[in-house]
C-alpha positions as CSV (number, residue, x, y, z in Angstrom):
1,M,-32.6,-90.5,43.3
2,S,-34.1,-93.0,40.9
3,L,-34.9,-92.2,37.3
4,R,-38.5,-93.5,38.0
5,F,-38.9,-90.9,40.8
6,L,-37.4,-88.1,38.7
7,T,-39.8,-89.0,35.8
8,A,-42.8,-89.0,38.2
9,C,-41.8,-85.6,39.6
10,C,-41.5,-84.1,36.1
11,L,-44.9,-85.4,35.2
12,V,-46.5,-83.9,38.3
13,L,-44.7,-80.6,37.7
14,A,-45.9,-80.5,34.1
15,T,-49.5,-81.2,35.2
16,V,-49.3,-78.5,37.8
17,L,-47.9,-75.9,35.4
18,T,-50.5,-76.7,32.8
19,F,-53.3,-76.5,35.3
20,S,-51.8,-73.2,36.7
21,A,-51.6,-71.7,33.2
22,Q,-55.2,-72.7,32.4
23,T,-56.4,-71.1,35.7
24,Q,-54.5,-67.9,35.0
25,A,-56.1,-67.7,31.5
26,A,-59.5,-68.0,33.1
27,E,-58.6,-65.1,35.4
28,G,-57.6,-62.9,32.5
29,K,-54.0,-62.8,33.3
30,T,-51.4,-63.0,30.6
31,R,-49.3,-66.1,30.8
32,I,-45.6,-65.6,30.1
33,L,-42.9,-68.2,29.4
34,M,-39.5,-66.7,30.3
35,L,-36.6,-68.5,28.8
36,T,-33.2,-67.6,30.4
37,Q,-31.0,-70.4,29.1
38,S,-27.5,-69.6,28.0
39,K,-25.6,-71.6,25.4
40,G,-22.9,-69.0,25.2
41,Y,-22.0,-66.3,27.8
42,T,-24.1,-66.4,30.9
43,H,-25.1,-62.9,32.1
44,G,-25.3,-62.2,35.8
45,S,-28.9,-61.1,35.4
46,V,-29.9,-64.7,34.5
47,K,-27.3,-66.7,36.4
48,R,-28.9,-68.9,39.0
49,Q,-27.1,-69.5,42.3
50,K,-27.7,-73.1,43.5
51,E,-31.5,-73.4,43.6
52,Q,-32.3,-69.7,43.6
53,L,-33.9,-67.9,40.6
54,A,-31.8,-65.3,38.8
55,P,-32.3,-61.5,39.4
56,A,-34.2,-61.0,36.1
57,E,-36.5,-64.0,36.9
58,V,-37.2,-62.8,40.4
59,A,-37.9,-59.3,39.1
60,M,-40.4,-60.5,36.5
61,I,-42.2,-62.8,38.9
62,Q,-42.6,-60.0,41.4
63,L,-43.6,-57.5,38.7
64,G,-46.4,-59.9,37.7
65,K,-47.6,-60.1,41.3
66,D,-47.4,-56.4,41.9
67,S,-49.2,-55.5,38.6
68,G,-51.8,-58.3,38.7
69,L,-51.5,-58.4,34.9
70,F,-49.5,-61.6,34.3
71,T,-47.8,-64.6,35.7
72,V,-44.4,-65.9,34.7
73,D,-43.0,-69.4,34.3
74,C,-39.2,-69.3,34.2
75,T,-37.1,-72.0,32.5
76,Q,-33.6,-72.7,31.6
77,D,-34.5,-75.9,29.8
78,A,-35.6,-75.0,26.2
79,A,-35.5,-78.6,25.1
80,A,-38.2,-79.6,27.6
81,D,-40.3,-76.5,27.8
82,F,-40.1,-74.7,24.4
83,T,-42.3,-77.1,22.5
84,K,-45.3,-76.7,20.3
85,E,-47.4,-78.4,23.0
86,N,-46.2,-76.3,25.9
87,L,-46.5,-73.0,23.9
88,Q,-50.3,-73.5,23.9
89,N,-50.2,-72.5,27.6
90,Y,-48.8,-69.1,27.0
91,D,-49.5,-65.7,25.5
92,I,-46.0,-64.1,25.5
93,V,-42.6,-65.6,25.2
94,M,-39.6,-63.7,26.7
95,F,-36.0,-64.5,25.8
96,Y,-33.0,-63.5,27.8
97,T,-30.7,-66.1,26.1
98,T,-27.5,-66.7,24.3
99,G,-26.3,-69.0,21.6
100,M,-27.9,-71.9,19.7
101,L,-30.6,-73.1,21.9
102,P,-31.5,-76.8,22.0
103,I,-35.0,-76.2,20.5
104,K,-36.2,-78.7,18.0
105,E,-36.3,-77.3,14.5
106,A,-40.0,-78.1,14.1
107,D,-40.9,-76.3,17.4
108,L,-38.8,-73.3,16.4
109,Q,-40.4,-73.1,13.0
110,Y,-43.9,-73.4,14.6
111,F,-43.1,-70.6,17.0
112,L,-41.8,-68.2,14.3
113,N,-44.3,-69.0,11.5
114,D,-47.5,-69.9,13.4
115,W,-47.7,-69.3,17.2
116,L,-46.1,-65.8,17.2
117,K,-48.2,-64.6,14.3
118,Q,-51.4,-65.3,16.1
119,K,-53.4,-62.4,17.5
120,G,-52.7,-61.9,21.2
121,H,-49.3,-63.5,21.1
122,G,-46.0,-61.7,21.5
123,F,-42.3,-61.9,21.9
124,I,-40.2,-59.8,24.2
125,G,-36.4,-59.9,23.9
126,F,-34.1,-58.6,26.5
127,H,-30.4,-57.7,26.0
128,S,-28.7,-60.9,24.7
129,A,-31.9,-62.2,23.0
130,T,-30.1,-60.7,19.9
131,D,-27.0,-62.8,20.8
132,T,-29.1,-65.9,20.2
133,Y,-29.4,-67.9,16.9
134,K,-27.1,-65.4,15.2
135,S,-26.5,-67.6,12.2
136,Y,-30.2,-68.5,11.9
137,K,-31.8,-66.0,9.5
138,P,-35.5,-66.8,10.3
139,Y,-34.8,-65.8,13.9
140,W,-32.8,-62.6,13.4
141,D,-35.4,-61.7,10.7
142,M,-38.0,-61.8,13.4
143,I,-36.0,-60.1,16.1
144,G,-34.6,-57.4,13.8
145,G,-30.8,-57.8,14.1
146,S,-28.0,-59.7,15.8
147,F,-25.3,-58.9,18.3
148,N,-22.1,-57.5,16.9
149,G,-20.1,-56.4,19.9
150,H,-20.6,-53.9,22.8
151,P,-18.3,-50.9,22.7
152,W,-20.4,-49.5,25.6
153,T,-19.6,-51.9,28.5
154,A,-21.5,-52.6,31.7
155,G,-19.6,-49.9,33.5
156,N,-20.5,-47.2,31.0
157,T,-23.2,-44.6,31.6
158,V,-24.9,-43.8,28.3
159,T,-27.4,-41.2,27.2
160,I,-30.4,-42.6,25.3
161,T,-32.8,-40.6,23.2
162,V,-36.4,-41.8,23.0
163,H,-37.9,-41.3,19.6
164,D,-41.5,-42.4,20.3
165,T,-42.5,-41.1,23.7
166,D,-46.1,-42.1,23.1
167,F,-45.3,-45.8,22.8
168,P,-46.5,-47.6,26.0
169,A,-43.1,-49.1,26.8
170,M,-41.3,-45.7,26.3
171,K,-43.4,-43.4,28.4
172,P,-41.6,-44.2,31.6
173,F,-38.3,-42.9,30.1
174,G,-39.3,-39.5,29.0
175,K,-37.5,-37.9,26.0
176,E,-34.0,-38.7,27.2
177,F,-32.4,-40.5,30.1
178,Q,-29.1,-41.9,31.3
179,V,-28.4,-45.5,32.4
180,K,-25.4,-47.5,33.4
181,D,-25.7,-50.7,31.3
182,E,-24.0,-52.6,28.5
183,I,-25.3,-51.6,25.0
184,Y,-25.0,-53.7,21.9
185,Q,-24.4,-52.7,18.3
186,Y,-25.8,-54.9,15.6
187,K,-25.3,-56.7,12.3
188,N,-28.1,-57.9,10.1
189,W,-29.8,-54.8,11.3
190,Q,-33.1,-54.2,9.4
191,P,-34.3,-50.6,9.9
192,E,-36.8,-51.0,7.0
193,K,-38.6,-53.7,9.0
194,V,-38.8,-52.2,12.5
195,H,-40.2,-49.2,14.4
196,V,-37.1,-47.8,16.3
197,L,-38.2,-46.6,19.7
198,M,-34.9,-45.3,21.2
199,S,-31.2,-45.0,20.3
200,L,-27.9,-44.0,21.8
201,N,-27.4,-40.2,21.7
202,M,-24.0,-40.4,20.1
203,E,-23.3,-36.7,20.8
204,K,-23.4,-37.5,24.5
205,C,-21.8,-41.0,24.6
206,N,-18.3,-42.4,24.6
207,P,-17.0,-44.1,22.7
208,K,-18.6,-42.6,19.6
209,K,-19.4,-44.6,16.5
210,P,-20.4,-43.1,13.1
211,Y,-23.7,-45.0,12.9
212,Q,-27.0,-45.4,14.7
213,V,-27.1,-47.7,17.7
214,P,-30.7,-48.6,18.4
215,V,-31.6,-49.6,21.9
216,A,-35.3,-50.6,21.6
217,W,-37.7,-51.3,18.8
218,A,-41.0,-52.9,18.0
219,K,-42.7,-54.5,15.1
220,D,-45.8,-56.4,14.0
221,W,-45.3,-60.1,13.2
222,G,-48.4,-61.3,11.4
223,Q,-51.1,-60.5,14.0
224,G,-48.6,-61.0,16.8
225,K,-46.2,-58.4,18.2
226,V,-42.4,-58.2,18.9
227,F,-40.7,-55.9,21.4
228,V,-36.9,-55.8,21.9
229,N,-35.0,-53.8,24.5
230,N,-31.2,-54.1,24.6
231,M,-31.1,-53.0,28.3
232,G,-30.9,-55.6,31.1
233,H,-27.2,-56.6,31.2
234,N,-26.6,-55.3,34.8
235,P,-28.7,-56.9,37.6
236,T,-29.3,-53.4,38.9
237,T,-31.3,-52.6,35.7
238,W,-33.9,-55.1,37.0
239,T,-34.5,-52.9,40.0
240,N,-34.8,-49.7,37.9
241,P,-38.4,-48.5,38.2
242,A,-38.5,-46.9,34.8
243,F,-37.2,-50.1,33.2
244,L,-39.8,-52.2,35.0
245,D,-42.6,-49.8,34.1
246,S,-41.4,-50.1,30.5
247,V,-41.8,-53.9,30.7
248,I,-45.3,-53.4,31.9
249,G,-45.9,-51.0,29.0
250,A,-44.7,-53.6,26.5
251,I,-46.9,-56.3,28.0
252,K,-50.0,-54.0,27.9
253,W,-49.2,-53.3,24.2
254,I,-49.1,-57.0,23.4
255,R,-52.3,-57.6,25.4
256,G,-54.1,-54.8,23.5
257,D,-54.6,-52.7,26.7
258,A,-52.5,-49.9,25.3
259,P,-52.8,-49.9,21.5
260,A,-50.0,-48.2,19.5
261,A,-49.1,-48.4,15.8
262,V,-45.5,-49.4,15.0
263,P,-44.9,-48.2,11.4
264,V,-41.4,-48.9,10.1
265,N,-39.3,-45.7,10.3
266,P,-36.1,-46.2,8.3
267,E,-35.9,-42.5,7.7
268,L,-35.3,-42.0,11.4
269,S,-32.4,-44.5,11.3
270,K,-31.0,-42.6,8.4
271,R,-31.1,-39.3,10.3
272,E,-29.5,-41.0,13.3
273,D,-26.8,-42.4,11.1
274,E,-26.0,-38.9,9.9
275,K,-26.1,-37.4,13.4
276,A,-23.8,-40.1,14.7
277,A,-21.3,-39.7,11.8
278,A,-21.2,-35.9,12.5
279,A,-20.7,-36.4,16.2
280,T,-17.9,-38.9,15.6
281,K,-16.2,-36.6,13.1
282,A,-16.4,-33.6,15.4
283,A,-14.9,-35.6,18.3
284,E,-11.9,-36.5,16.1
285,K,-10.9,-32.9,15.5
């Protein structure tokens, strides 16, 4: 295939996507750019087979169709699609990514310091979004923390306590639930800057660690909004009705359809630290 033909195809595709995004905006649908590029470990949930979309991408596209709330453009080419110009076509950016992505510094700075702080805009990070730009402070300052291992592996069933059952993205889970999924612990964790929504129940989990392990949180970012959920490692999570309903809740929160305050709650994290330390100590006896 000639370079000229490839270039022409790319130009046509870009025109179609831009026209599509503009049409969706006119219809009142939220426009989502979902980046699933991996520059480190590639999770099964975002691994494409030949020309097929990955499980997480398929789930998000179908969820948009079923809900009628949004449309999703999926990309694994950050260099081409995560640009200042292209961001104008979207309301929400989703990351299920790893590593140092090939985004131009100017575009990344624009995203963090301008685009994301605009009213009606939002960021949703799934699972390894926190394993992205780990050495880049402006990014982990936005997202709230960075990956520091996963003592709870993909085969573990963990118990999770929901701290804010009124938050739109938490209502589907109830006060407590169990899930089989890989759970991260964090460094650069900033409890003083986030509203923690749910954490591991260390009394009911193994292995036990003497500190809080948050699983989901939210924060305001200027006039924009940030929602992070550590779940999503296992492809089966992307067929879990409660998880998918939670994604809908997060999108409605960003859209303004389901308003909810997200005051920082470091005192909750302190209590969870104390409970986790006590549970770990008791298990050692």
